[in-house]
Backbone as CSV, one residue per row, in Angstrom:
resi,resn,N_x,N_y,N_z,CA_x,CA_y,CA_z,C_x,C_y,C_z
1,MET,-8.682,25.481,-16.297,-9.817,24.666,-15.917,-10.757,24.512,-17.117
2,LYS,-11.228,23.304,-17.321,-12.105,23.028,-18.469,-13.522,23.534,-18.201
3,PRO,-14.200,24.015,-19.249,-15.624,24.336,-19.095,-16.405,23.061,-18.773
4,HIS,-17.561,23.200,-18.134,-18.368,22.047,-17.705,-18.656,21.084,-18.852
5,ASP,-18.958,21.606,-20.041,-19.322,20.725,-21.159,-18.121,19.979,-21.742
6,GLN,-16.892,20.321,-21.345,-15.713,19.604,-21.815,-15.152,18.655,-20.761
7,LYS,-15.668,18.729,-19.569,-15.182,17.857,-18.503,-15.685,16.437,-18.724
8,GLN,-14.907,15.499,-18.245,-15.256,14.085,-18.343,-15.771,13.615,-16.984
9,PHE,-16.930,12.948,-17.000,-17.572,12.484,-15.772,-17.701,10.970,-15.779
10,ALA,-17.607,10.379,-14.588,-17.835,8.939,-14.447,-18.531,8.678,-13.119
11,GLY,-19.428,7.718,-13.146,-20.044,7.207,-11.935,-19.519,5.802,-11.717
12,VAL,-19.232,5.469,-10.466,-18.697,4.146,-10.169,-19.469,3.546,-9.000
13,TRP,-20.256,2.500,-9.305,-20.842,1.683,-8.245,-19.701,0.807,-7.754
14,VAL,-19.437,0.823,-6.460,-18.331,0.023,-5.953,-18.721,-0.628,-4.633
15,ASP,-18.456,-1.923,-4.548,-18.531,-2.638,-3.281,-17.328,-3.575,-3.248
16,HIS,-17.274,-4.461,-2.294,-16.093,-5.317,-2.169,-16.105,-6.509,-3.135
17,GLN,-17.167,-6.677,-3.921,-17.240,-7.770,-4.887,-17.038,-7.316,-6.331
18,LYS,-17.537,-6.108,-6.642,-17.472,-5.648,-8.028,-17.553,-4.130,-8.094
19,ALA,-17.156,-3.631,-9.255,-17.301,-2.210,-9.557,-17.901,-2.090,-10.951
20,ILE,-18.779,-1.114,-11.114,-19.401,-0.848,-12.402,-19.134,0.610,-12.740
21,ILE,-18.446,0.839,-13.846,-18.091,2.189,-14.274,-19.094,2.652,-15.322
22,ILE,-19.699,3.808,-15.072,-20.716,4.374,-15.957,-20.193,5.712,-16.470
23,THR,-20.171,5.866,-17.799,-19.671,7.100,-18.399,-20.582,7.555,-19.532
24,LYS,-20.291,8.739,-20.010,-21.040,9.322,-21.142,-20.093,9.515,-22.321
25,ASP,-19.204,8.576,-22.533,-18.193,8.707,-23.580,-18.791,8.787,-24.978
26,THR,-19.950,8.181,-25.193,-20.544,8.135,-26.536,-21.820,8.964,-26.659
27,GLY,-22.048,9.894,-25.757,-23.225,10.752,-25.851,-24.331,10.410,-24.877
28,GLU,-24.506,9.146,-24.544,-25.488,8.706,-23.559,-24.763,7.977,-22.444
29,TYR,-25.247,8.102,-21.236,-24.634,7.357,-20.132,-24.839,5.860,-20.348
30,ALA,-23.783,5.119,-20.178,-23.821,3.674,-20.390,-22.777,3.011,-19.498
31,ILE,-22.981,1.734,-19.256,-21.998,0.963,-18.498,-20.790,0.736,-19.395
32,LYS,-19.660,1.233,-18.963,-18.436,1.130,-19.751,-17.649,-0.120,-19.375
33,GLU,-17.648,-0.461,-18.093,-16.790,-1.552,-17.621,-17.370,-2.151,-16.348
34,LYS,-17.233,-3.463,-16.222,-17.543,-4.161,-14.969,-16.267,-4.859,-14.526
35,ILE,-15.879,-4.620,-13.292,-14.635,-5.162,-12.763,-14.952,-6.002,-11.535
36,GLU,-14.513,-7.238,-11.565,-14.720,-8.139,-10.428,-13.552,-8.032,-9.465
37,ALA,-13.851,-8.043,-8.183,-12.804,-8.066,-7.163,-12.211,-9.463,-7.103
38,PRO,-10.950,-9.584,-6.677,-10.362,-10.916,-6.535,-11.165,-11.739,-5.529
39,ALA,-11.262,-13.026,-5.801,-11.980,-13.919,-4.883,-11.131,-14.152,-3.638
40,ASN,-11.777,-14.157,-2.497,-11.062,-14.462,-1.254,-10.745,-15.947,-1.218
41,PHE,-9.690,-16.291,-0.536,-9.279,-17.684,-0.489,-9.047,-18.120,0.951
42,GLU,-8.925,-19.399,1.137,-8.660,-19.955,2.462,-7.220,-19.633,2.870
43,ALA,-6.999,-19.424,4.168,-5.660,-19.146,4.679,-5.417,-19.969,5.930
44,GLU,-4.153,-20.133,6.244,-3.773,-20.958,7.388,-4.110,-20.303,8.721
45,SER,-4.074,-18.984,8.792,-4.364,-18.289,10.043,-5.200,-17.051,9.753
46,GLU,-5.796,-16.524,10.814,-6.615,-15.326,10.648,-5.757,-14.134,10.212
47,ALA,-4.570,-14.008,10.766,-3.670,-12.915,10.388,-3.283,-13.025,8.910
48,HIS,-2.978,-14.228,8.467,-2.626,-14.433,7.056,-3.814,-14.104,6.158
49,LEU,-5.005,-14.506,6.582,-6.215,-14.213,5.813,-6.452,-12.706,5.729
50,ASN,-6.284,-11.994,6.849,-6.473,-10.535,6.843,-5.473,-9.851,5.925
51,ASN,-4.214,-10.304,5.965,-3.196,-9.736,5.078,-3.543,-10.001,3.617
52,ALA,-4.005,-11.201,3.330,-4.375,-11.555,1.957,-5.561,-10.713,1.487
53,LYS,-6.561,-10.514,2.342,-7.727,-9.703,1.979,-7.316,-8.257,1.712
54,HIS,-6.422,-7.726,2.537,-5.955,-6.348,2.350,-5.202,-6.221,1.017
55,ALA,-4.342,-7.174,0.730,-3.593,-7.162,-0.539,-4.546,-7.273,-1.725
56,ASP,-5.567,-8.129,-1.614,-6.561,-8.257,-2.683,-7.320,-6.944,-2.886
57,LEU,-7.683,-6.285,-1.782,-8.411,-5.021,-1.868,-7.558,-3.958,-2.558
58,LEU,-6.288,-3.864,-2.200,-5.401,-2.898,-2.844,-5.234,-3.204,-4.333
59,SER,-5.120,-4.468,-4.678,-5.003,-4.868,-6.079,-6.273,-4.489,-6.852
60,TYR,-7.423,-4.735,-6.256,-8.726,-4.392,-6.839,-8.827,-2.879,-7.055
61,PHE,-8.481,-2.090,-6.040,-8.546,-0.640,-6.153,-7.559,-0.121,-7.193
62,LYS,-6.383,-0.719,-7.277,-5.399,-0.305,-8.277,-5.936,-0.563,-9.682
63,SER,-6.523,-1.734,-9.892,-7.106,-2.061,-11.190,-8.232,-1.089,-11.539
64,LEU,-9.099,-0.831,-10.587,-10.229,0.074,-10.800,-9.745,1.497,-11.090
65,SER,-8.776,1.980,-10.340,-8.299,3.351,-10.532,-7.671,3.533,-11.916
66,GLY,-7.117,2.477,-12.478,-6.528,2.556,-13.813,-7.526,2.910,-14.897
67,HIS,-8.811,2.736,-14.624,-9.868,3.061,-15.591,-10.383,4.493,-15.441
68,LEU,-9.853,5.243,-14.460,-10.446,6.541,-14.132,-9.545,7.744,-14.395
69,HIS,-8.371,7.540,-14.947,-7.410,8.637,-15.105,-7.930,9.811,-15.935
70,GLN,-8.738,9.563,-16.933,-9.144,10.641,-17.842,-10.331,11.456,-17.332
71,TYR,-10.882,11.098,-16.186,-12.089,11.780,-15.711,-11.752,12.914,-14.757
72,ASP,-12.519,14.001,-14.873,-12.339,15.181,-14.026,-13.158,15.086,-12.746
73,GLN,-14.286,14.395,-12.843,-15.185,14.289,-11.699,-15.752,12.878,-11.657
74,VAL,-15.766,12.305,-10.443,-16.238,10.932,-10.274,-17.212,10.878,-9.105
75,LEU,-18.319,10.193,-9.337,-19.281,9.878,-8.287,-19.054,8.430,-7.886
76,LEU,-18.682,8.199,-6.626,-18.550,6.844,-6.091,-19.795,6.564,-5.266
77,PHE,-20.485,5.476,-5.571,-21.694,5.166,-4.819,-21.820,3.662,-4.634
78,GLY,-22.582,3.292,-3.623,-22.790,1.886,-3.335,-23.194,1.691,-1.881
79,THR,-23.330,0.444,-1.511,-23.679,0.099,-0.139,-22.385,-0.152,0.639
80,GLY,-22.474,-0.146,1.936,-21.298,-0.477,2.740,-20.266,0.631,2.758
81,LYS,-18.999,0.246,2.928,-17.935,1.232,3.085,-16.882,1.201,1.976
82,ALA,-17.078,0.391,0.947,-16.072,0.274,-0.111,-15.840,1.598,-0.834
83,GLN,-16.895,2.387,-1.060,-16.723,3.641,-1.776,-15.871,4.623,-0.964
84,GLU,-16.023,4.628,0.356,-15.185,5.476,1.214,-13.732,5.001,1.165
85,GLN,-13.539,3.695,1.240,-12.182,3.145,1.181,-11.535,3.474,-0.170
86,PHE,-12.299,3.371,-1.248,-11.760,3.660,-2.567,-11.437,5.147,-2.703
87,ARG,-12.288,6.020,-2.168,-11.985,7.459,-2.188,-10.671,7.725,-1.458
88,ASN,-10.481,7.104,-0.300,-9.234,7.286,0.438,-8.040,6.800,-0.372
89,TYR,-8.211,5.679,-1.076,-7.155,5.160,-1.945,-6.811,6.187,-3.032
90,LEU,-7.834,6.755,-3.680,-7.594,7.754,-4.730,-6.952,9.019,-4.162
91,ASN,-7.395,9.445,-2.983,-6.835,10.648,-2.367,-5.357,10.483,-2.029
92,ASP,-4.916,9.264,-1.795,-3.508,8.999,-1.480,-2.629,8.928,-2.732
93,ASP,-3.244,8.959,-3.915,-2.507,8.845,-5.174,-2.462,10.225,-5.844
94,SER,-1.272,10.759,-6.029,-1.134,12.115,-6.578,-1.722,12.257,-7.984
95,LYS,-1.875,11.162,-8.722,-2.453,11.237,-10.072,-3.911,11.695,-10.039
96,PHE,-4.552,11.555,-8.888,-5.973,11.918,-8.770,-6.171,13.192,-7.952
97,ARG,-5.105,13.948,-7.759,-5.128,15.153,-6.919,-6.170,16.164,-7.399
98,ASP,-6.323,16.336,-8.710,-7.228,17.349,-9.240,-8.637,16.820,-9.530
99,MET,-8.864,15.551,-9.293,-10.171,14.957,-9.554,-11.145,15.317,-8.425
100,LYS,-12.345,15.750,-8.802,-13.388,15.985,-7.809,-14.098,14.652,-7.568
101,ILE,-14.102,14.204,-6.319,-14.682,12.906,-5.968,-15.817,13.124,-4.981
102,THR,-16.980,12.588,-5.305,-18.142,12.637,-4.428,-18.500,11.210,-4.049
103,VAL,-18.838,11.004,-2.772,-19.214,9.675,-2.280,-20.650,9.728,-1.780
104,GLU,-21.446,8.729,-2.185,-22.824,8.605,-1.700,-23.111,7.160,-1.351
105,ASN,-23.800,6.964,-0.239,-24.285,5.633,0.122,-25.645,5.435,-0.519
106,THR,-25.870,4.252,-1.083,-27.145,3.942,-1.715,-27.572,2.538,-1.325
107,GLN,-28.787,2.218,-1.659,-29.272,0.841,-1.564,-28.757,0.085,-2.787
108,HIS,-29.024,-1.194,-2.847,-28.694,-1.938,-4.064,-29.548,-1.394,-5.197
109,LEU,-28.936,-1.194,-6.356,-29.622,-0.615,-7.500,-29.500,-1.542,-8.706
110,THR,-30.515,-1.507,-9.560,-30.451,-2.229,-10.826,-29.577,-1.412,-11.781
111,ASP,-29.166,-2.013,-12.891,-28.368,-1.279,-13.878,-29.082,-0.011,-14.358
112,PRO,-30.379,-0.074,-14.721,-31.061,1.161,-15.144,-31.110,2.219,-14.030
113,GLN,-31.258,1.804,-12.782,-31.262,2.755,-11.670,-29.888,3.407,-11.502
114,MET,-28.822,2.624,-11.700,-27.468,3.176,-11.625,-27.255,4.216,-12.716
115,LEU,-27.675,3.904,-13.936,-27.540,4.848,-15.047,-28.294,6.137,-14.754
116,ALA,-29.503,6.027,-14.253,-30.317,7.198,-13.931,-29.661,8.027,-12.813
117,LYS,-29.112,7.377,-11.828,-28.452,8.082,-10.714,-27.279,8.909,-11.226
118,VAL,-26.443,8.312,-12.065,-25.275,9.017,-12.587,-25.708,10.160,-13.495
119,ARG,-26.669,9.907,-14.378,-27.174,10.952,-15.281,-27.745,12.121,-14.473
120,ASP,-28.554,11.823,-13.462,-29.160,12.880,-12.638,-28.104,13.643,-11.847
121,PHE,-27.079,12.951,-11.357,-26.050,13.596,-10.548,-25.270,14.632,-11.352
122,PHE,-24.949,14.318,-12.601,-24.104,15.192,-13.399,-24.899,16.223,-14.207
123,HIS,-26.218,16.248,-14.070,-27.016,17.258,-14.781,-27.821,18.083,-13.846
């Protein structure tokens, strides 16, 4: 197990439209990546639309998870239920078995508020 000062931490604001990854890779917490979710599209039926939305969500989560492999601990935060869904997605993937994942519901936050939240959480 790595000592606390050698562990890699990331905060991820996540909702169904976008994700913002915040890390301390360069000494100060900063926004490392912004990832947009796929845009929803029109479908011929409600069932087809639901299937398409589910496939888009899985694709979005797969893309987002690809940015988190090197982190030991991740804070998922945001409004709604996307952070819970993403935690469940990560828990189902054996590559994230040893990652400590914390989920928090928050209000909408500005970029500086997100940075402060992640910095405060990990210190």
